[in-house]
N, C-alpha and C positions, 0 to 999 in steps of 0.2 A: 581672789576668793571672798573677800569684802565679808558679809552676816551672814551668811546665809547657814542655815543650821544643818546637821546633816544623823544621821539617826547611828547610833554606836550599840550594840549591844550591853545592856546593864548600865548603861548611864541615859537610854534617850535619844532626845536631840539636842547639839551643842555648837555651837560657832567653831573655828577654827581658834579663836582666841580662848575658849573657854575650854577646849581642849589642851592645849595648849600650858595653861592656867595651871588646871587640873593634875598634869602630869609635872609639873616644877610641885607638886606641894604635896606630892604622894611621897606618902611614908613607909618606907619598907622594900620599895621598886615601884614601878609602873605596872599597872594591868595590862596583861597581854595586848586584849581588845584594842584599849586604848592606844597601846602603842604599834600597833598594826595600823591604825588609822592614820596617829602619827608621820608613823614612816612611809606609807601610802602619799599621806599627803605632800612631805619634803622632798619623794619622788618630783611628785610634779612641778612642783618650784622649779627643782632642780636641771628640768626638762625643759620648762621656760627662759629660764635665765639661760640655757647654753645654745636654747633658739637665737636667743637678744643678747649675747653675752657685752656687747655696750652701750645697751641702750635701755636693759629692762629694770624697772625701781620698783624696788617691794611695795607693799600694803605694809600695813600696819603687822597685821595679824601672821603676814610670808615673811617679815621678819624679826617676829620672836620667836615663828618657829626655827625658821634658819638657824638661830642663835642654839636653840636648844638641842640643836642637833649640829655642834659648828666642831665636835672632835671628829665628826664624819669627813670634812673637807677638807683636813687638812691646812697647810698652807698654802691656800687658793690665791694666788690675783683675783680671779675673774669675782669668787667672791667678797676681795677687800676691796674690789672696783666698786659691786654691786651694794657695798655698803656706805663708800661713800658718796656713790648717790642718793641711797637712801636718805642721808644725814643732810647732804644739799637739798634737796628737797623739802625737809624739815625743820630746815637752818630759821628760819623762823618763829615757827611754834617754839622753838626748843631757846633760841634766845629771850624771848621773852618770859618763858617758864624761869631763865637764869638772870633774868635780869631784874627777877622778882623775889630774887636774894634766897635761894633751897640752903638750909641749911638741915646739920643733923650732928648725931656727937661721933665724935669721933674715936671715942673708945668704945662702939660698937662697929668698927667697921667691920672686922676681921669676923664679928657673927651677922654681918647682911646677909650675906651670900657663901655658902661652901664655897671653896676651891675644889671643882671637878666638874665632870661632864656635865653639870646643869643637871641633873636629870631629879636631883631632890631638892629640898630647900628650898624654904621662904621667901620673900622677898629680903621682908624684918623677922630675926624671930625673937628681938627682947622690948617690944615696942613698948610695954610698960616700965619699964627701966627711961626712959626720954630722961622725964624731969630732973635737974640735979645734975646732969650731964655737962660735959664741956662740951662746946656747939664749934663749929669748923664754916664758913661760909663762902663762898665762888662765885663770884661776881661774872656781869657780862664778857666785861674786858678778860678777866682770867679764862673763862673759857674758849675767848675768840687767843689767847696769847697758846694756851695748852692745842686748840685745831692745828695751830700751824703748826706744830712742834713736831706732830704726829701726823708725816702724809702716809705713812704705812699704811697703816692699817684705815685710813678715810674718816675718821671719827678722831672726837673732840679726848682725848685719852692717851695716855702712856703707862710706862709699866708702872708709876708711882701715884697713880691720879685716878680718880672715878668720877665720871659724867655726871653724876646727881649730885658732889658737891663734896664727894669723900675724896681725900688727898693724905697723903702720909709723908706730911713734911718733915714729920718731925723723924723721920728715918733720913730726909736729907740736914740735918741739923738748925732747918730755917721752921718759924712761927707767924704762923697770920691770923689778924684781931679774931676776936673770939664774939660772940654776942652772951648776953646775958642770961643767967638760970631761971628757972621757973617753965608759966605753964604758954608764953608766949612763944617758945620755936614748936610746940605740939600742937597748938592751934593753925601757924602755918605752914605747919608739915600738910598737915590733913587738908586743910586746905587747897593745896596743889594735889593735892590724891585726887581731890575728886570733880580736879578738873580734866583731870588725863582719863584715854583711855582702858582698859584694860590691857590690850596689845603692849602703849608701850609701858604700862608697868610690869608686863612679862620682859618686854624686850632689857627695860633696867640691866635686867642680871647676865646679858650677853656684856656690857660694856666694861669686862675687866679683861683689859689686855693680858694678862698671866694666863686669862682663857683662852684668848683669842690666840696667841706664839703657842700654839700648839709645836712635839717633838717634831723634831726631821723625819722619826720614823713611819709619821701619819703623811708626813708632806703627798699631794696629788692633784699638783700645779693644772688647773686647768689654764689655755694659752690666755695671755694678754691681747693688746691692742693690735702688738705689733709682727703676732703669728698665725698661724691658721692650723687649722685640724688637717690633719694627714687622712686622706679619706682612701680606707682600705674596702676593697669590695671582692665579692665572688662572681666571677663571670655566668651568667645563666641567661635564659631566656625570659623575657617578662610578662608577669604573672597578672591573669584577667583581674581586674578591679574596679569597681565604679568611679564613673569621672565623677559625680559628686557626692564623696561618701553622706550618706544621712544616719546611720545606726554604727557607730561606733561602742568601744569601751576600752580602757584602759586595763589591763589587766593585772599590771607591775610596772612599777617606778622604783627601783630598786638598786642600792650602791653593795655591790661584793665586797668588802676588803678583807678581813679574815674570818672567812667563810666556809672554813672546811666544816662539816658538820652542820652547819649551820644555815639550810636552803628556807629559799622565801615559801612562806606559807600565804596564801589567804583563801578569798571565796570569790568563786565563781558562780552568777546569776544570769540569767537567762535574758538576753535584751528584749524589751516592749516591740517588735518587730518581727515579721515576716520574713526569712530568709530561706537559701538552700545553697548558700555558698557562704567561707568562713576564708579571710588570709589574717594570716598574721602580717604586722609589721615592726621586727626587732630591732632596735636601734642601741649602740652601745659608745660609750669615750669612755678612754681611758690615757692616762698620762704618766710617766714616771718607766721604769724597770720589771719587769716582769714575763712570766713563761705564756705558753699556750695554757690555756684548762680548756677541760672539758664539762660541758654541762647539759642536763638534762631534765627538759619539765613532763611533769606528771599531771594529768587529772584523775585526782584519787591515786589511786594503784598500776591508770593504765601509762606508760610513755608515747607523749604525741608530738616530741620534737628531741632530736640532738641534736647539736652542736658544739662548737670551741671556738675561743677567743683569736684574735690578731697580735701580735706582740707590740703591746705601744711603745712611741717614744720619748724624749723627755716633753719633748712641747704638746704632744698629746695626737689622737687618733679617734676617728670616726670611722661606724661602717653601720650600713643598714638592711637588714635583708628582708625582701619579703618572699614569704611561702601559701601556697596555698593548702589549705589545715581540713576542706569539706568532706573527704571521706569520716572525718572523725562528726559526724552531723549529730549522730544520735549521741555524743554526751556531750553534745556544746549545748540539745533542747533541756537536759538537766542542768538541775545545779551542780557544784564540783568543786572538793580542794583541789586550789592550785598552788602543788608544788616545786618548785625550780631550783635545782640545785646546781650551783657553781661554783666550788669548791675553791678557795685560792685563800694565800697565805702575804701579809705586808708587813715589811719589816723595814730597816734601816739601810738594806740591801735591793728587795722587791717592795717597791712602791706602790705600783700603779693596781689603783684598784676599778673596778668596772662598775661605772653607772648605765644599768639598763635600763630600759622603757619597751614595753611589751602591748602592742593595743593591737586588737582585734577589730576587723571590718565586717559585717555581716549585710548581705546584701541580695537577690534575687537575679535569676539570671534568667534567659530562656532556654538555655541550652544546658536544662539539668544531668546532672548527674546522676546514680545509682548508687545510692549510698547503704552501709549495714544499718540495718536495722538493732542487733546487740553487738557491743565488743564485751569481749570478756579477756581482762590481762592474765598475763602468766606472768608475775614478777612477783620480789620480792614482799609485795607485800606488807608495807609498812606507814600506809598515810595515817592511820589512828593515829600515828607515836611521831606525826606532822617530819617523817623521813622521807627520803626518797626510794625507790620500789629496785632499784635496777640489782642484780644479782653479779655478785664477781666470784665468776669461775677463773682459775678450780677451787677456789678456796672456800665455794659451798653449789651446790646441785643447784641446777637451773630448772626447777621439775614444780608445779601445783598439779592439784587433783583437782578437775573441776568436775560440773555438770550440764550440761549443752539442753535448749529447748527440745522438745520433742517434733517438735514441728516446721526443720531446716530443710532448705530445697538449695541452699550453696553456705559450704564454709569457707575459707581463706585464712593461712595460717603468716603471719608476719615476723621476720625476726632483725631486731634491732639488737647490734652488736659492732662494738669497736676494741682493736688489743689496746693496754696500756702499759708503762713500766718494762717488765724483760720483752714484750708481745708488741709493744706500739710497732716498732719494725719485722713484725713476725716474715715478712718477705721476705730480709738480709740475713736470717737465724743458717745455721749449718746443720748439717748429719749432727745425731746426739753423740756418734762416735768422732767426732771432728770437732768437741768443744775446745779440747783441751793443747788442739793440735799446736799453739803459739806458744814459748812459755811467759810469763809473766802478764795474760790475761785470761780471762772463759770467756769462750765465744757463747749465745745464747742458740740451744738446740731445738730440737724436734721438729727439723728441717725447716723449711722456706717455704712449705703447703698448709697451710688451711682448712680446713670444713666445719662448716656450722652445720648442725645434724637436727632434723626433728624427731623424734621418738612419738611415738601413743600407744598407750601401754606397753614400751618397749618396743615396738616394731618402727622400721624406721619408716617415716612416711616424706621424706621430703631433704632435700639438703641444699645450700647454699654456698657459693665456694668465694670469700669475699673482695670487695674494692677494697686495694691497698692505699686507703686516706692517711696524707701523708699532714699532719698537723704545721702550724704555723713555725715552730721552733725546730722543728724536724729535719734533716741532713744539715743544711745551711740554712739559716732563718733567713738568709739575704735573697733566698730564692721567693721568698712570699711577702713580700710589702713593696705595695703594694694592694698584689694582684694574691689571693692566698689560695691553696691548691685544691683542687677540683673535693670538691665535695664538702670543702669545709668547713662551710658556715651551713650545712644540710647534711651528714651524713644519714643516707640514704636506706631503708628497709628491704629488704631481699624476702621474697612472698613464693607461698607453698600452699597449689588448690588443693583442699585436704577434703574435696566433698564426695570423693571413694570410700571414704570411711562413713560417711554417714547414717547407714543401713547399721554400723556399732556402734554410733557414737548418739542415737538419738533414741537407746533403751532407756532414757530417765536414772542410768548409773551415773557413778562414779568412773572419771577418768585420767590417766597421766598423761601431762605432757613434757616430755622433759627438752631443755637444750642444752646442747655437747658443742664442744671446740674442740676438733680433733689437730691432731700432728701426727708425725713418723716416728714412730722409733726402727733404729738400724741396728743391726748386729757387726757392722763395718765391714762386711763384705758384701754388702750389693742387697741382701736383704731384710725386709723392711717388713711391716705392717702399721695399719692405724692406730692410734693413742684414742684413752679414755681422759687424756689430762694431757695439759701444755703448760708453758711458763706462766707466771703470775703476772697482768690477770686481763681475762677479758668484761667487760662492763656488758651482762647483756639482758634484754627482755623479750617478752612475744606479749600476741595478741594472737585471740580468736575473732574473724569479723565473722559474723554471721546473719545469713538472711533469713528472713522468715516465711512460709509456708501461710496456707489461710489458718485461721485460730480453729485448735480441734482435729487438726492433721497431726497424724502422727509418720515420720517420712521410714519407710522398710526397704528392703533389698535384697543384695546379696551379698554377700562375705567379699571384701577384695580382694583379685589378684596381685598380686606384689613380685617381681621379679627387682631385684636388689642383689646382682653376683657383687658380690668381693671387687675395690677398686682396683682399678691394672696399675703398678710400680713400678718405676724404673730407676733406681739409684748407683750412681755413680761418685766414687772419690779419689784422689790423688794426692800426694805431698812431694813435692823436694824438698831436699834439703841442700846447705851452702857447704862449702868447705870445713869446717867445726862441727858439723853433724845436728845443725839447730834447724827451726824447718824454717823456709826460705816464701814455699808458698802452698797455697792450697790451694786445687778445682775441683768442682764437684758440681753433677747435676742428679736433678730430679725430674721424673715426668711422672701425672699422672693422668688416667682415664676415668671414668664413672658413666655405668649409665643404669636408669631407673623407668621402670614402668608400673605406674598404680592402677589399677581400673576396679570397678563395680558398674552395676545396675544400681539403679536409686530408682523410688516409686514415690511421687508428689503427686501434689491434685492436680496436675497439669499428662501424668499418667506414667510410664515408664520413661527410664533414657539411661544408655551409657555414657559415665563421666570418667574421663581418665588423668595423669598426671607423668607424662614424661620427661625423662630429662635425660642429657647426653651433652658430657663434658670434659673438659682435658686443657693439660696443665702442662706447663715445661718452663723450669727455672736454673740458666746455667749462671754461675756462680767462682769466682775466683778472687781471692785474697796472694795479693805478690808484696815484695817492699819489708817484711816478716811484718804482715799481717796489718802492716799499715794502711797499704790500698787495697779497695774493695769493687769488684764491678759487679754488679746484677743486671741480666736480663731475663726478663721472665712475659711471660702472655699466659692469662688467663681467657678461655673462651666456653662457651655453652648454648646450648638453647634447653627452654623452659617452656612444654606447649600442653595444654589444656583444651579440652573441645571450642571454646570462644576467645582461646587468646594466646600468644605464643609472645617470646622476647628471646631474643639471638644479640649474645655482648657477647666483647673481645674486648680486656685490657689489659692492652700494653704497657711494660716497663722497663725503663733501662736507668739505670742509676750508678755513677761513678764517683767514688769519694776514696780521698787522702788526707790523714791527718801526718803530723810533725808536730812532736815536743822540743819544745826550745829552753835556754838558759831561762832560768827563775821560774819554771811551772808554767811558763807563756806557752799555749800552741796556736796551730793555725789549721785550719778545715779547706778543705777546697772542693767542690763537687758542680760534677754536670748531671743534668738531669732528661728524660724525657719520656713522657707518659701520654698516655690517652683511656678514655672512656667512650666506648661505643654501645651503643643498645639502639633494639630494633626493634618498639612494640607493635603488636596490632592486637586490639582489643583490652578490655583492661582486667584486673581482679580487685582488690582491696583499694587502691589509692587510680584514683581519674587518669585517662588515659590524658598526654597532656596536650591533643587537640581541646578538651574540655577547660583545662588549663592554662591556657598560652592568651593573650594579649591578643588577640587579632587588630582591633580598632587604628594599628599604624597601619595595616597591611593596607597594598593599593586595591586588595579584593578581596569579600568576603567569598572564600573557596575553603569553608571547611567541610561542606558534605562529602563532597567524592572521596577523603579520606576515611580510612581504614586504620591506622595507627601514624606514627611518627617514627622519626630514624635523629637521632642525633650524637654529634662527632664533637668528641672535647678533646681537648690536645694542645700536651703545658711540655717548651725545652727550655732548658735556661744554663747557665751556668751562677757561680758566685763562689765568696772566699769569707772565711770570716778569722776573727784573731781574739785571742782570752788573756786578758790581762787579769790573770785571778789576783797579784797582792793587790791592786787597785779598785779592784770588784769591778772590774768594767771591762768590754767585749767593744767590737766593730766588727764592720762587713759590709759589704759590697753585692752585688747581683743585678744580671740582669734575665728579663724571666717572657717567655713570648708564647700567647696561647691565640688560639683557632677557635672556636666554639660555631656547630650550626646546627639546626632543627631543621628537618622535614617532613611535610605531611609524605606518606605513601597509600599507595590504590591496592596493595595484596590483602589477601585473607591467609586467616591461618591455615584454611588445607596447604597452599603452595607454600607456605615455612614448614612445612611438616614433611611436605615433599623435599625441602633440602635445595640447596644450592651451593655452589661451590664457596660463596661469603655469605652465609647468611644475614650478616649485620649489614654487607653491601654500604655503599654511598645514591643512592639511588632517589630519585623522590622529587617532589615541586619545596624552592626554596620557600621558609617560613621565617626564619631568621638568621642573620649571622655577624659573629662579633669578631673582630682581629685587635688584640692588645700588644704594646709592647711595652713596660716598665724598664726600668735601671735606677738603682741605686735611691729607693725611694721617691721614683718622681716616674710618670706615666708621659711616655714620652710619644705614645701613638694610640686613636682609639679611635675605633671605624666601626660603623654595623649596616645593617640594611634589612629591610622587609619586604617579603614577596618578590625576594629577586630584583628589587631595584640594586642599580650603583652603589657601592661603598660609600657613605657619606665621612669621612675624617674628622677627626680632633685632633690638630695636632699641640701641646701643652706641654712643659717643660717648666715643674714647681720647684723654686729654689728657695725650702722652707727655713735657710739657716740652721739643721736639724744635722748633725753629724747621727748617719748611719749607725745605733748604739742597739746593742739587744742582750736580752739576760744573758746572764754568765752561766753557763751550762757546762757540765766536763764532758768527753768525748762519748763516755760510755752513754750517757744521756742523749746524745744526739746523733750517736750512730750505731749502738746501740752495738759496740765494744772498745774496743782501748784497756788501758790500764786504769782507768781513772773518769 
């Protein structure tokens, strides 16, 4: 970083070493603007250190910065090694200083630097009392001796000494010779001070071993020279990026430790370059033990990215996810407040923090997209308080009142939603009438069916039937390392074309937009209806993407014609009892079908035309609990067809999960599971999010053949077997697993009209191969990884990594992992 000065509001232009010095000498806490600047800088250094863990050498200002934030990194070997390299690199300079005989009053030792996180406190706070004090000296030979005695920190200090001459020999019962009283020590001291840079003075505050030897509760060891980070990944198609990025911006470098209710808050300023595309590179490292966590990113009140974390290993994991963000161009063209919420906790059991780096790349592609002109959030709108804006349903209603521009020619609503807590495994829930079927446990209810509903002014405008995302701690964690579940790193949004409502919405008045999450309430006799509530909870937000007509126009037309009959429900359940009258098994089945059609005529500058939104959806779930409720089998299929005048999406989400748990003596328990799941989507055209034809990286393909295609077909399939053992008394858990995944992306030439006509299998598997990948992983290792572009033969990569890292996971109860069980 050197001495380059940067502007900090309220401070002007400061170098890094000046900013660190100010923070160290701030009374009553550090100003938020200064703290944010330093927080960003320490993240940048942390990222560079991780990129070169065995060779990176701190400049002096970065060394001072790192020591100012030392509590964040815990007992990190990578930091200790880097510290040692720093001192090795600067040994000559500091030996010269020490050979000059550096002296200071021993009575001032405890007052020199407060023993805390290094946030406040000056280097010396009683300079005026130096004369007349008893002084200690430390010669070069003593420096070398102390350096050799403490190799663990890689610096010349231990628990009873200070680099700059401070010792506590009285505590050891030994004395060293002293220098006489008077003005000479003061002169000597200041002569040394003026020969040293400010950054070196700042670094002195960090050379206290009692500050560096942190509690195990904060330990988050990074890998040392004998280990490597386990690379976790989500199988997905390569995203178009420039060959040589020339316009990039680091949006966030931040460590999420104890971060519940404490999101990262930063500022985004548009780059000084032309661009019509934006991609994100999100890289995360972690080590220790930790749960999977959900994360949401907002620009002001608008959610733009939802992801989750992999569960770390003791030696550490890393993952990078690249995502196209070009549909949010309207937001990236203006300054924004960044709020990234990744709630986490760290204690003596769950030690993993999340070290994150988020980089945006801006570039211009010849094949442009058609992004929205305006994006209006439907969210909790808490950015003014530096808080995330997700609604938590049903604890609160997800509703906003907004006014649209009057010259809108197209409008699309997107829903971002996922279940948490009692709703994380919503697809494995039972009918509400069966939640008490087994003694000793209460199952989660409202059925295994969920529907996301959009209501405009109280009228149903469209629905979404969610894909069952399974996070990396779900069912059996061994399934998801190092290959995570489908969409776990990129939770996708569902889209609803609301253009048919424009004649109403463009009247210049306020209109309500509400998102609901519905389940099923039943009477135990096969009768039921959709609910307006579910268990706790779902995190939801929405957005209205708006494309504008020419200025001064007012969109008009007819009132929409709506056909939205109540969905068809078929509910069944039965129990079998053992000889003593207790229930030994529960069988249940849920089937749902829904059709919806909305149309109107809208009048814009190009004339009048009919716009429609049609949905045909089917759902089935057959489930069984057996072995007294210890074993569960789920077989679920969700399929549907969404169609507008320029867009169609056909999808199928098959899911099969079998799991069994057994409680052992001493509170130990085991879980064994099998799973098979898929996500098949066939899209023609686009709504708010660009087609994968626009975002796929064709540079690896043998032929540039984008033009003949009108849509894409993606097929994603996972299957696996895993086991888990929890030993609560030891606060440990162990697991193993094998997972296989097939992914393919094809280009298709069908148009929307052919999709509207319908086929026996609208998802289909036809088209021209664009990309294929096949991965086989077992016990934290990738055994087989092969991929192909454009129909070429698969290129295999056989690799079995022996990292010496036992597969261990966060110690979670049965209820949290499976959504059932006694605890």
